C-alpha positions as protocol buffer text, in pm:
chain_id: "A"
residue {
  index: 1
  type: MET
  ca { x: 9057 y: 10949 z: 17231 }
}
residue {
  index: 2
  type: PRO
  ca { x: 9137 y: 11129 z: 17630 }
}
residue {
  index: 3
  type: LYS
  ca { x: 9479 y: 11287 z: 17568 }
}
residue {
  index: 4
  type: SER
  ca { x: 9748 y: 11080 z: 17831 }
}
residue {
  index: 5
  type: LYS
  ca { x: 9862 y: 11290 z: 18177 }
}
residue {
  index: 6
  type: VAL
  ca { x: 10157 y: 11443 z: 18158 }
}
residue {
  index: 7
  type: ARG
  ca { x: 10420 y: 11253 z: 18433 }
}
residue {
  index: 8
  type: LYS
  ca { x: 10437 y: 11463 z: 18721 }
}
residue {
  index: 9
  type: LYS
  ca { x: 10724 y: 11315 z: 18856 }
}
residue {
  index: 10
  type: ALA
  ca { x: 11082 y: 11314 z: 18809 }
}
residue {
  index: 11
  type: VAL
  ca { x: 11241 y: 11033 z: 18687 }
}
residue {
  index: 12
  type: TYR
  ca { x: 11458 y: 10893 z: 18970 }
}
residue {
  index: 13
  type: THR
  ca { x: 11831 y: 10941 z: 18977 }
}
residue {
  index: 14
  type: PRO
  ca { x: 12054 y: 10769 z: 19183 }
}
residue {
  index: 15
  type: PRO
  ca { x: 12328 y: 11009 z: 19355 }
}
residue {
  index: 16
  type: GLN
  ca { x: 12700 y: 11031 z: 19188 }
}
residue {
  index: 17
  type: ARG
  ca { x: 12991 y: 10917 z: 19373 }
}
residue {
  index: 18
  type: SER
  ca { x: 13240 y: 11144 z: 19310 }
}
residue {
  index: 19
  type: GLN
  ca { x: 13533 y: 10970 z: 19099 }
}
residue {
  index: 20
  type: LYS
  ca { x: 13842 y: 10991 z: 19288 }
}
residue {
  index: 21
  type: VAL
  ca { x: 14086 y: 10807 z: 19100 }
}
residue {
  index: 22
  type: ALA
  ca { x: 14286 y: 10509 z: 19296 }
}
residue {
  index: 23
  type: VAL
  ca { x: 14674 y: 10568 z: 19305 }
}
residue {
  index: 24
  type: SER
  ca { x: 14925 y: 10291 z: 19395 }
}
residue {
  index: 25
  type: PRO
  ca { x: 15094 y: 10314 z: 19695 }
}
residue {
  index: 26
  type: ARG
  ca { x: 15494 y: 10441 z: 19588 }
}
residue {
  index: 27
  type: TRP
  ca { x: 15681 y: 10164 z: 19705 }
}
residue {
  index: 28
  type: LEU
  ca { x: 15458 y: 9911 z: 19573 }
}
residue {
  index: 29
  type: VAL
  ca { x: 15594 y: 9941 z: 19213 }
}
residue {
  index: 30
  type: PRO
  ca { x: 15991 y: 9895 z: 19311 }
}
residue {
  index: 31
  type: THR
  ca { x: 15889 y: 9608 z: 19553 }
}
residue {
  index: 32
  type: MET
  ca { x: 15716 y: 9407 z: 19287 }
}
residue {
  index: 33
  type: VAL
  ca { x: 15988 y: 9423 z: 19062 }
}
residue {
  index: 34
  type: GLY
  ca { x: 16238 y: 9363 z: 19340 }
}
residue {
  index: 35
  type: CYS
  ca { x: 16000 y: 9033 z: 19442 }
}
residue {
  index: 36
  type: TRP
  ca { x: 16088 y: 8921 z: 19067 }
}
residue {
  index: 37
  type: LEU
  ca { x: 16418 y: 9032 z: 19048 }
}
residue {
  index: 38
  type: ILE
  ca { x: 16543 y: 8838 z: 19323 }
}
residue {
  index: 39
  type: GLY
  ca { x: 16353 y: 8508 z: 19329 }
}
residue {
  index: 40
  type: LEU
  ca { x: 16498 y: 8516 z: 18963 }
}
residue {
  index: 41
  type: ILE
  ca { x: 16837 y: 8542 z: 19108 }
}
residue {
  index: 42
  type: TRP
  ca { x: 16788 y: 8283 z: 19363 }
}
residue {
  index: 43
  type: ILE
  ca { x: 16752 y: 8048 z: 19131 }
}
residue {
  index: 44
  type: ALA
  ca { x: 16943 y: 8133 z: 18821 }
}
residue {
  index: 45
  type: VAL
  ca { x: 17266 y: 8155 z: 19125 }
}
residue {
  index: 46
  type: PHE
  ca { x: 17056 y: 7790 z: 19265 }
}
residue {
  index: 47
  type: TYR
  ca { x: 17125 y: 7607 z: 18947 }
}
residue {
  index: 48
  type: VAL
  ca { x: 17480 y: 7792 z: 18852 }
}
residue {
  index: 49
  type: ALA
  ca { x: 17615 y: 7669 z: 19185 }
}
residue {
  index: 50
  type: ALA
  ca { x: 17484 y: 7303 z: 19114 }
}
residue {
  index: 51
  type: SER
  ca { x: 17581 y: 7257 z: 18783 }
}
residue {
  index: 52
  type: THR
  ca { x: 17936 y: 7405 z: 18851 }
}
residue {
  index: 53
  type: SER
  ca { x: 17957 y: 7212 z: 19196 }
}
residue {
  index: 54
  type: THR
  ca { x: 18040 y: 7543 z: 19411 }
}
residue {
  index: 55
  type: THR
  ca { x: 17974 y: 7512 z: 19770 }
}
residue {
  index: 56
  type: ILE
  ca { x: 17738 y: 7834 z: 19894 }
}
residue {
  index: 57
  type: PRO
  ca { x: 17666 y: 7702 z: 20224 }
}
residue {
  index: 58
  type: LEU
  ca { x: 17321 y: 7854 z: 20240 }
}
residue {
  index: 59
  type: LEU
  ca { x: 17217 y: 7704 z: 19914 }
}
residue {
  index: 60
  type: THR
  ca { x: 17345 y: 7334 z: 20029 }
}
residue {
  index: 61
  type: SER
  ca { x: 17186 y: 7307 z: 20290 }
}
residue {
  index: 62
  type: LEU
  ca { x: 16846 y: 7385 z: 20117 }
}
residue {
  index: 63
  type: SER
  ca { x: 16929 y: 7168 z: 19807 }
}
residue {
  index: 64
  type: ASN
  ca { x: 16580 y: 7211 z: 19679 }
}
residue {
  index: 65
  type: TRP
  ca { x: 16388 y: 7397 z: 19892 }
}
residue {
  index: 66
  type: ASN
  ca { x: 16557 y: 7659 z: 19670 }
}
residue {
  index: 67
  type: LEU
  ca { x: 16316 y: 7630 z: 19448 }
}
residue {
  index: 68
  type: LEU
  ca { x: 16024 y: 7711 z: 19621 }
}
residue {
  index: 69
  type: ILE
  ca { x: 16230 y: 7980 z: 19790 }
}
residue {
  index: 70
  type: GLY
  ca { x: 16285 y: 8164 z: 19438 }
}
residue {
  index: 71
  type: PHE
  ca { x: 15909 y: 8061 z: 19324 }
}
residue {
  index: 72
  type: GLY
  ca { x: 15750 y: 8178 z: 19628 }
}
residue {
  index: 73
  type: VAL
  ca { x: 15908 y: 8497 z: 19607 }
}
residue {
  index: 74
  type: ILE
  ca { x: 15842 y: 8550 z: 19274 }
}
residue {
  index: 75
  type: VAL
  ca { x: 15456 y: 8449 z: 19364 }
}
residue {
  index: 76
  type: ILE
  ca { x: 15459 y: 8752 z: 19610 }
}
residue {
  index: 77
  type: GLY
  ca { x: 15594 y: 8973 z: 19320 }
}
residue {
  index: 78
  type: VAL
  ca { x: 15273 y: 8863 z: 19082 }
}
residue {
  index: 79
  type: ILE
  ca { x: 15025 y: 8875 z: 19432 }
}
residue {
  index: 80
  type: LEU
  ca { x: 15211 y: 9228 z: 19434 }
}
residue {
  index: 81
  type: SER
  ca { x: 15127 y: 9328 z: 19062 }
}
residue {
  index: 82
  type: THR
  ca { x: 14727 y: 9252 z: 19130 }
}
residue {
  index: 83
  type: ARG
  ca { x: 14733 y: 9556 z: 19341 }
}
residue {
  index: 84
  type: TRP
  ca { x: 14890 y: 9803 z: 19107 }
}
residue {
  index: 85
  type: ARG
  ca { x: 14675 y: 10081 z: 19039 }
}
């Protein structure tokens, strides 16, 4: 039986990319946590002011839009958390 020929061509290896570690900017985590806290505090102050009949001009003029503002700021914090490495 004839012997098979040895492969002369080298096996292809794709070029390696440098393993550069992606690092988050320094402002990201404080901004993310700040958005969460500001949104939570906004909603809490709105509910406390509404339940005690306290009149805070900004909160009373926006009425139920305060919930949208609070949750919107929280959502911005969640979106920033997806960028955290």
